[in-house]
N, C-alpha and C positions, 0 to 999 in steps of 0.2 A: 817419162824421161825420154828425150830425143837422143838420137845417135851422137850428135856433136857435143852433148853436155857430158860433164864428169861429176862424180859425187865425192864429197869431202865430209868426213865426220868431224863435227864441231866439238871442241873441248874448251872449257873456260867459262868466265862470267863477264867478260868485257862487253858482250852484246846482250846480256840477260835483261829482260825476259824474251826479247825478240828471238834470239837463238838460245837454246837450252842444251845442257850437257848431253852429248850423245846424238843430237839431231844430225840427220844427213842433209847436207846442203847441196843443191843441184847448181852447178856452175856452168854458165854459158860463155864460151870464149867470145870476147868482143874487143874492138879497137878502143883505145883510151879516149879518142875523141867522140865516141858514142855514149860515154858515161855522163850522167847528170848529177847534180847535187841532190842528195836524198837516196841515191842508189846504194845498195849494199854490194861490195866487191870483195873478191878473194884475191890474195896476193902473197908473194913470198917475202919473208922478212930476212934480214941479214944472216941469221943462224940457219937458214934453209927451211924453217918451219912455214906452214901455211897459216894465214890469219884471215879473218873476215871482219870488216868494219864498214861503217856507213860513210859515204863521201859528204864532206861538209863544204868543200870549195874546190875549184879547179882553175889552174893557171899554167897550162902545159904539163903539170903533174897533178896528182890528186892528193888533197889533204883529207885525212880520214879521222874518225873518232869512234870508239865503241860507245854504244848508247848508254851503258852504265858508267862510263868514265867522265870525269869532270873536265878534262882538257883534251885537245887534239893530239894525235900521234906525232912524235918528234920528227920522224922521217916521212917526207912526201913520197908517194908511190909513182915511180917512173913506169913507162910503158913496158919495159923489159921485166918488171916484177909483177905486173898485172896478170892474173890467171883468168879473170872474167867476172861477170856479173852474177850475183846470187839471184836465181829466178824462182826457186821453190825450196821449201823445207819439208822433210819427211820426218814426222814425229808420231810415234804410237799408232802406226798404221794409217795415218792421214797425210795428205799432201796439202801444204799451205802455200799459196802464191805469195811471193815477196814483192811488194810494190816499191817503186822508186819514184824519182822526181818529187813533185810537190807532196803527193800522198806519203812518200817515203820520209820526207823532211818532217811532216806533221807526226807520222808514226814514231820516228826517232825521238822527237820531243816528248810525246806521250809515254813511250817506253822508258825514257830517262827518269821520269817522275813516278810512273806506275811501278817500276822495279824497286822503288824504295818501300813499297808496301809489301814487305816480306816478313813472315812470322819469325824467321831466324835472325833478324837484325835486332840489336838492342836499342836502336834509336826510336824516335817518335813513330816512324813508319812501321816498325816492328810491333810496337804496342797497338797501333791501329789495326794491323793485320791479325793480331791475337784476339782482339775484341770482335772483329768480323768473323773469325773462325769460331769463336765460342757461340756467337749468335746464330751462325749458319748451322752449327751442329744441332742446336735446339730445333731449328726449322726442319732440318733433314729428319730428325726423330719424329716430329709431329706429322710429317708427310710420309713416314715409314720408308724413307729412302736410306739405303745403306751401301757403303762400298763393299764390293764382293771381290775376293781374290780368286783368280782362275789360273790354273796351270795349263800351258799350251805346250805341245810337243812339236819341236822344230825338226826340219829335215836333218837327218844325221843322228837323230836320237836325243839331242839336247832338249832341255826343258826350260821354259821361262814362265815366271809368274807375272800376271798383269792384274791391275786393279780396275774394276768397272763400276760405274755409277749409272744406273738405269740403262745398262747395255752399252754404254760408251766407255772406251778405254781411256782412263785418265792418268794412269801411272804404270810403272813396271818395277820389278825388283832388279837392282843393280847387282849382277852376279859377282862382279869383281870386289865389291865392298860389302856384300851381304846386307845392303840397306835398300830402302824403298825410294824410288824417284817418283815424284808427283809433278806433273806438268803445271806450269804457271798458266792461268790464275787459280787452278784447282788447289794448289798448295796454300792459298789464302783461305779457302773455304773448308777444306777437309784435312783432318789429321790422321796419319797412318802410324802403325808401330815403327819404331826406329830401326829395329833389327828384322832380319828375314823371318818369314812365317814358317 
Protein backbone atom coordinates (compact mmCIF):
# COMPACT_ATOMS: atom_id res chain seq x y z
CA UNK A 1 0.00 0.00 0.00
CA UNK A 2 1.39 3.43 -0.91
CA UNK A 3 1.07 6.43 1.42
CA UNK A 4 -1.53 8.23 -0.70
CA UNK A 5 -3.98 5.33 -0.79
CA UNK A 6 -6.65 4.50 1.78
CA UNK A 7 -8.27 1.21 2.76
CA UNK A 8 -11.99 0.49 2.82
CA UNK A 9 -13.59 -2.74 4.11
CA UNK A 10 -16.10 -4.02 1.58
CA UNK A 11 -19.50 -5.36 2.68
CA UNK A 12 -22.31 -6.66 0.51
CA UNK A 13 -22.81 -8.75 -2.61
CA UNK A 14 -23.27 -6.20 -5.38
CA UNK A 15 -19.73 -6.80 -6.71
CA UNK A 16 -19.57 -10.51 -5.83
CA UNK A 17 -17.41 -12.45 -6.64
CA UNK A 18 -14.91 -9.73 -7.66
CA UNK A 19 -15.18 -8.20 -4.18
CA UNK A 20 -16.17 -10.49 -1.33
CA UNK A 21 -17.46 -9.81 2.17
CA UNK A 22 -14.69 -8.46 4.39
CA UNK A 23 -12.19 -7.70 1.60
CA UNK A 24 -9.99 -4.66 2.14
CA UNK A 25 -10.05 -2.45 -0.95
CA UNK A 26 -7.11 -0.14 -1.59
CA UNK A 27 -8.38 3.18 -2.96
CA UNK A 28 -6.13 5.53 -4.94
CA UNK A 29 -7.51 9.11 -5.11
CA UNK A 30 -7.73 10.19 -8.78
CA UNK A 31 -9.46 12.87 -10.80
CA UNK A 32 -12.75 11.89 -12.42
CA UNK A 33 -11.34 12.54 -15.91
CA UNK A 34 -8.67 9.85 -15.40
CA UNK A 35 -11.30 7.11 -14.88
CA UNK A 36 -12.08 4.72 -17.75
CA UNK A 37 -14.95 2.39 -18.48
CA UNK A 38 -14.17 -0.91 -16.73
CA UNK A 39 -12.41 0.70 -13.73
CA UNK A 40 -13.72 -0.05 -10.24
CA UNK A 41 -14.31 3.09 -8.20
CA UNK A 42 -15.20 3.89 -4.60
CA UNK A 43 -17.67 6.69 -3.95
CA UNK A 44 -19.97 8.18 -1.33
CA UNK A 45 -23.68 7.59 -1.72
CA UNK A 46 -26.43 9.94 -0.48
CA UNK A 47 -26.69 8.28 2.95
CA UNK A 48 -22.97 8.88 3.60
CA UNK A 49 -21.98 5.24 3.11
CA UNK A 50 -19.06 4.20 0.91
CA UNK A 51 -19.76 1.97 -2.09
CA UNK A 52 -17.58 0.41 -4.79
CA UNK A 53 -18.85 -0.49 -8.28
CA UNK A 54 -17.54 -0.79 -11.82
CA UNK A 55 -17.77 2.12 -14.28
CA UNK A 56 -19.88 1.28 -17.33
CA UNK A 57 -19.93 4.70 -19.03
CA UNK A 58 -18.73 8.28 -18.63
CA UNK A 59 -20.22 11.58 -19.78
CA UNK A 60 -19.04 14.22 -17.34
CA UNK A 61 -20.22 11.94 -14.53
CA UNK A 62 -19.72 8.20 -14.05
CA UNK A 63 -22.41 5.58 -14.57
CA UNK A 64 -21.68 2.50 -12.45
CA UNK A 65 -23.05 -0.97 -11.86
CA UNK A 66 -22.24 -3.76 -9.43
CA UNK A 67 -20.98 -6.83 -11.31
CA UNK A 68 -23.68 -8.97 -9.67
CA UNK A 69 -26.51 -6.52 -10.43
CA UNK A 70 -28.72 -6.61 -13.55
CA UNK A 71 -29.08 -2.82 -13.99
CA UNK A 72 -26.91 0.28 -13.66
CA UNK A 73 -27.00 2.43 -10.52
CA UNK A 74 -29.76 5.07 -10.47
CA UNK A 75 -27.47 7.94 -9.52
CA UNK A 76 -24.49 8.99 -11.63
CA UNK A 77 -21.28 9.66 -9.71
CA UNK A 78 -20.18 13.30 -9.69
CA UNK A 79 -16.58 14.30 -8.99
CA UNK A 80 -17.42 15.47 -5.45
CA UNK A 81 -18.65 11.94 -4.55
CA UNK A 82 -15.70 10.08 -6.07
CA UNK A 83 -13.23 8.75 -3.47
CA UNK A 84 -10.93 7.13 -6.01
CA UNK A 85 -10.08 4.08 -8.05
CA UNK A 86 -9.87 0.60 -6.50
CA UNK A 87 -6.35 -0.63 -7.28
CA UNK A 88 -5.96 -3.70 -5.03
CA UNK A 89 -7.93 -6.17 -2.94
CA UNK A 90 -6.51 -7.71 0.24
CA UNK A 91 -8.15 -11.09 0.89
CA UNK A 92 -6.98 -13.90 3.17
CA UNK A 93 -3.41 -12.66 3.33
CA UNK A 94 -3.06 -12.05 -0.41
CA UNK A 95 -2.97 -8.88 -2.46
CA UNK A 96 -4.89 -9.00 -5.75
CA UNK A 97 -4.45 -6.24 -8.34
CA UNK A 98 -7.73 -4.83 -9.70
CA UNK A 99 -7.56 -4.27 -13.44
CA UNK A 100 -9.47 -1.53 -15.20
CA UNK A 101 -10.12 -0.41 -18.76
CA UNK A 102 -10.76 -3.12 -21.35
CA UNK A 103 -9.51 -5.88 -19.02
CA UNK A 104 -11.85 -4.54 -16.33
CA UNK A 105 -14.83 -4.52 -18.69
CA UNK A 106 -14.16 -8.13 -19.71
CA UNK A 107 -13.61 -9.12 -16.06
CA UNK A 108 -16.89 -7.47 -15.06
CA UNK A 109 -18.73 -9.39 -17.78
CA UNK A 110 -17.16 -12.69 -16.69
CA UNK A 111 -17.79 -12.02 -12.98
CA UNK A 112 -21.42 -11.18 -13.76
CA UNK A 113 -21.98 -14.70 -15.08
CA UNK A 114 -19.43 -16.59 -12.96
CA UNK A 115 -21.10 -15.27 -9.82
CA UNK A 116 -24.22 -17.18 -10.77
CA UNK A 117 -22.33 -20.44 -10.20
CA UNK A 118 -22.92 -20.31 -6.47
CA UNK A 119 -23.85 -23.41 -4.44
CA UNK A 120 -26.09 -21.27 -2.21
CA UNK A 121 -28.39 -20.28 -5.08
CA UNK A 122 -31.52 -22.28 -5.88
CA UNK A 123 -31.29 -21.50 -9.59
CA UNK A 124 -29.64 -23.45 -12.39
CA UNK A 125 -26.24 -21.97 -11.47
CA UNK A 126 -26.64 -23.25 -7.91
CA UNK A 127 -27.42 -26.75 -9.12
CA UNK A 128 -24.38 -26.67 -11.41
CA UNK A 129 -22.19 -25.49 -8.50
CA UNK A 130 -23.44 -28.32 -6.28
CA UNK A 131 -22.62 -30.88 -8.99
CA UNK A 132 -19.14 -29.37 -9.38
CA UNK A 133 -18.64 -29.46 -5.61
CA UNK A 134 -19.69 -33.11 -5.33
CA UNK A 135 -17.31 -34.06 -8.17
CA UNK A 136 -14.41 -32.06 -6.77
CA UNK A 137 -14.94 -33.60 -3.32
CA UNK A 138 -14.37 -37.03 -4.86
CA UNK A 139 -11.26 -35.81 -6.67
CA UNK A 140 -9.86 -34.23 -3.49
CA UNK A 141 -10.42 -37.51 -1.62
CA UNK A 142 -8.63 -39.51 -4.34
CA UNK A 143 -5.71 -37.06 -4.24
CA UNK A 144 -5.71 -37.16 -0.43
CA UNK A 145 -6.21 -33.39 -0.27
CA UNK A 146 -8.22 -32.09 2.64
CA UNK A 147 -9.03 -28.70 4.07
CA UNK A 148 -7.31 -28.13 7.35
CA UNK A 149 -8.43 -25.68 10.02
CA UNK A 150 -5.64 -23.76 11.74
CA UNK A 151 -5.94 -21.29 14.60
CA UNK A 152 -3.73 -18.21 14.41
CA UNK A 153 -3.00 -15.88 17.30
CA UNK A 154 -3.30 -12.22 16.37
CA UNK A 155 -1.56 -9.27 17.95
CA UNK A 156 -3.42 -8.40 21.13
CA UNK A 157 -4.23 -12.02 21.98
CA UNK A 158 -7.24 -12.49 19.68
CA UNK A 159 -7.44 -15.72 17.69
CA UNK A 160 -8.74 -16.44 14.22
CA UNK A 161 -9.39 -19.77 12.51
CA UNK A 162 -8.36 -20.10 8.87
CA UNK A 163 -8.94 -22.92 6.41
CA UNK A 164 -6.02 -24.14 4.29
CA UNK A 165 -5.87 -26.42 1.28
CA UNK A 166 -2.38 -27.66 0.44
CA UNK A 167 -0.89 -24.79 2.48
CA UNK A 168 -2.95 -22.03 0.84
CA UNK A 169 -5.46 -20.08 2.94
CA UNK A 170 -8.84 -20.37 1.22
CA UNK A 171 -11.20 -19.30 4.00
CA UNK A 172 -11.64 -18.01 7.52
CA UNK A 173 -14.07 -18.20 10.36
CA UNK A 174 -16.37 -15.19 10.61
CA UNK A 175 -16.14 -14.41 14.32
CA UNK A 176 -19.19 -12.12 14.20
CA UNK A 177 -21.54 -14.80 12.89
CA UNK A 178 -19.67 -17.93 14.05
CA UNK A 179 -19.80 -19.19 10.48
CA UNK A 180 -17.11 -20.07 7.99
CA UNK A 181 -16.27 -17.86 5.01
CA UNK A 182 -14.79 -19.54 1.97
CA UNK A 183 -13.46 -17.33 -0.83
CA UNK A 184 -14.91 -17.73 -4.31
CA UNK A 185 -14.15 -19.83 -6.39
CA UNK A 186 -13.16 -22.21 -3.55
CA UNK A 187 -16.76 -22.09 -2.32
CA UNK A 188 -17.74 -23.89 -5.52
CA UNK A 189 -15.23 -26.72 -4.98
CA UNK A 190 -15.08 -27.22 -1.20
CA UNK A 191 -17.77 -27.55 1.46
CA UNK A 192 -17.03 -26.62 5.06
CA UNK A 193 -19.15 -27.00 8.20
CA UNK A 194 -21.84 -24.32 8.52
CA UNK A 195 -21.03 -23.51 12.16
CA UNK A 196 -17.80 -22.70 13.90
CA UNK A 197 -15.44 -25.53 14.69
